[in-house]
N, C-alpha and C positions, 0 to 999 in steps of 0.2 A: 555615586553620581550616575545618572543614566543619560544616554544621548542616542538619538536615532538618526541614521544616515541612509538616505534612499538612493540606490544606484539603478543602473539599467536592468541588470539581470539578478541583482542581489540586494537584499535589504538587511540592515545591521542594527542590533541592539547591543549596547555596551554597559556593563556594570563594573565600576572601578572601586576598589577598596580605598577608603579615605587615608589609611596608613599603608605605605608601600614598603616592601622589602628592598634590600640593596640591589638585587638583580631583578630586572623587569621580567615578568613572567605572564604572558597573555595566553589564555585558553580560548580557543575558537571552536564552535560547534556549528555545523551547517545542517539545515533542514531542507530537504527537497520539497518544493511546493509549486503547483501551477499558478498560484497567486502569492508570491513572496511578500508583498506589502501587507496583505491581509493576515498572512500567517504570523509575521513578526508583530503586528498590532495585537493579535490574540495571545501572543506569548510574551507580552511585555514584562511580566513578572518572573519569567523563567531564569534569566541570567542571575538575578539576585538569589533565587532559590538554590541554584546550582552552587553559587558562591558560598552560601550559608552552609551547605552540606560539605563542601570541600574544606571549609574552615574547621568544621566539626571533626573531620577526619584528620586534620593536621597537615593538609597539603598546602604548601606555600605558593602563592600566586599574587598577581596584582589586579588582573581584571578578567572578566568572562565576557566573551563576545559571542552573540548569537547571530548567525546569518541565515538567510533563506534565499534559495536560488531555484529558478525553473530550468536550469541548464545542467544536465547530468555531467557533461564534460568539464564544466567549470568546477563542479564539486570534486570529481575524480582528480583533476589537476591540482586542486588546492590541497587535497590529502597527500598526493604524491610529492608535492613540492614543499611540504611542511608549513603551508599557509593555514591549514586547519588541522585540528586534532581528532575530531570525530564528526561523523555525518549520520543523519537519520534518513534512510533510503528504502525505497521499494525495490526488492531484488529483481522483480520482473523488468523494471525500467533500467536497473543497473546492468543486467546481463552478466556475462562471464567477467570475472574480476580477480585480481590478486589481493584485494582488500580483505580484511579479516572481520568476520561478524562476531561481535563480542557480547551482544545483548539482543534477545528476541522480544518482539512485541507479542503479547498474549491477549487474545480477545475472548469475551465471554461465550461466544457461540461455539457449539460443537458442530463444525460444518463438514461432516462426512457421513455418507450413507451407512457406513459400518459402525458408526458411533465409537470411533477409537479414542475420542476425547483428547485429541492433540489440539490444544487451543492456540498453538503458534502457527498453524497452517490452515488453509482454506482450499476449496475446490471450485472450479468453474465447470459448467455443464452446457451441453447443447440440448435445447428443448424444442419441441415441435408443438404448434398450436392445433386445436381441433378444427382447423379449416379444411375445406375440400382438398386443397393442395397439400396441406400438412398431413392429413390422414393418408393421402395417396403416397407421400414420401415415406411415412412411417411403415407402410406395407412394403415398399421397395427396400427399406433399410433392414428389414428382417431377412432379406435375401442377399443379393450382391449388388448394392447400389454403386453408382459411378458419379463423378463430378458433374456430368451432363444432367443427371437427374435433379440437380439443384436449379436448373435453368427456369423451371416453372414456379419457383418459390420466391417469396419476398424474404430475403435474409436480412436480419437486423442485429446490431450490436452497439454498445456504447463505444465511444472513441477509444476508451482504455482497453476494450476487449476485442478489437478488430483482429489482433494476432491470433486469438483462439478460433475465430471464424476461418481464418486462413489455414490454420493447422488442421481443422476438420476437413476443409476442402482438399488439402493435400493427402489426407488419409483416404479420400475417395478417388485419388489419382490425378488431382490437379497439378499443373506444373508449378515451378517456383514462383512465377509471377501470377498470383491468383487474381482472376477477374470474374466477379459474379455478374450474372445478367441483371439481377435486381438486388441491390444492396443499399441499405439505409443506415447511416451512422448517426447516433444520438449523442448529444452532450448531456442531456438531462435523463437520469435513470428512471424517474417517475413517468416521464412521457413515453419512454421506450416500453416500460411495463404495461402502460395503458394500451399501447398499440398491439402488444402481444395478446392482451386479454380480449380486445375487440376484434382481433383477426386481421388487423392491418399488416402484421408480421406473421409469416408462416413458420419461420425457424429463427431461433435466436440464441445468443450466448448470455447466460445468467450466472450469478453466484448461486451455488447449490442450495444454500440456506433459504433462498427466496422462493423455492419451488414448493407448492402446496403439499406434495406427497410426503415432504419431510417436516411439515408444519408442526407436528406434535413435539418436535425437539425444540422449536423456537416459537413458543406461544406469543411472545411479546414483540416479534419482528414485524414492524409496521410496513415493510416492503414485500411481505409474502404475496406471491401470485396465487390466486385462488381458482382461476377459471380453467381447470382441466388440462394443464400442460403435461406433456409426457417427456420424460428424460430419455434421450437417445444415447448420449455419450457423456461420460464423466472424465475430466482431465486429471492428471496426476496432481496430488496436493502441492500447493505453493505456500511459501512462507509469507507471513505478513511482513510489514516493514521491520527493519532492524537497525541496530547501531553498528557502524563500520569504522574501522581505523586502518591506517597503513600498517603493513606487516612489521615495520621497524619502529612503531610508535612506542613511546616510553611506557613501560609496563605499569609503574606505580600510578601514572596519570590515568591510564586506561582503567585500571581497577578502581581508582578513586571516582572517576566519572560514572562507571557502571554502578557502584554502590550509591552514588548520589541520586541517580535516576530511580533506582529501586526504592530508596528512602522517600523521595518526593512522591512516588506513586502510592506510598503507604498511608498518606494523610488525606482524609476526605476533603480538607480545605483546599487541596490542590486539584480537585476534580475538573475545574475549568481549564487547567493546563492540559490535563490528559484528554479532555474533550477536544481542545483545539488541535492537539496532535493526532487525534483519532485513535488513541490507545486506551486499553483498559488496565493492563498491568504489564510487568516485565518478568522474564525468566532468563537465567543463564543458559546459553546454548548447550545441548548435549555434546559431549566430546565425540 
C-alpha cells in the first residue's frame, strides 16, 4: 500500500507490507531537496524498491517511509532523535556534523585537473572572462591582488555557489562580512553561463568540469563553457551527496540499507530513480 502525505517542509511516501510482523518496524529515509514535493513525486517507486531489497536480505520490517525536506535542521534533528534512520545529504549544506557517512555518491565525471579519477568528489573553480575588466584582473592576479581589485568586476555565481565567491574574496583580504561592489546571484545555471560567455560577468564560480580547457575529459557535457574562460583558482575537492546515519544507528539496518541502494543502482530499470536523485552509482566510503 502506498500513500502520500504533503507537509509544510517535508513530503512523505509510505510503502507498507501487506503482512506484518509482531513488532512494528518502520524504516524512514529523508532526502534533502529544495523542492520536496517534486522530489517525492519523482521517487514514488523508491520505497517499494527498498522494501524489496530489504526483504531479499532477510531484514524484518513493516514499512518504508521516504521523506523529503528543504530544511537541513529538520533532517539533522530527525536523525538525532531517532525519527529517521538515514538521510541523503549534500555535505556542503550539512556542514560540520557528528553524523556518519556510510555511502558515497559516485558520478561519471572525472572532475579534477590532475585526472585523479576520484568519482566521489568534484571541484569548484574561479574563472575570469576575456573582458577588459577580466583581463585586467587576470594580470593583477599574477602579482599581488587585493579584495579592492574586485571592485571593477561584475562577480557572478549561482545561489548554491555564493560561499565560494566569499571564500575567494577572503583569500584576497576581505573581512568576514564580504560585500562585493557588483555581485549577481543566479538561480538558473544556464543563464549564468550565458552571461559569462557574453561578457556580462567578468568573474564567476563554476564547476570545474564545465570549463572548456578541460573539455577533452568531458566530451558529452552539455554545460561546457567554450568561450575562452581562464581558471584563476581551484578549490579543494568536495564530496558529492552521500548517505548519513546517526552514530548510534543500528548496524544491521545501516548495512542492509547500504546494500539495498547499491543493488538498486545495479539495475538499468531503476535509472529513472537514480536520475531523480541526481546519482550515477554508489561506493562504500574509504576508511
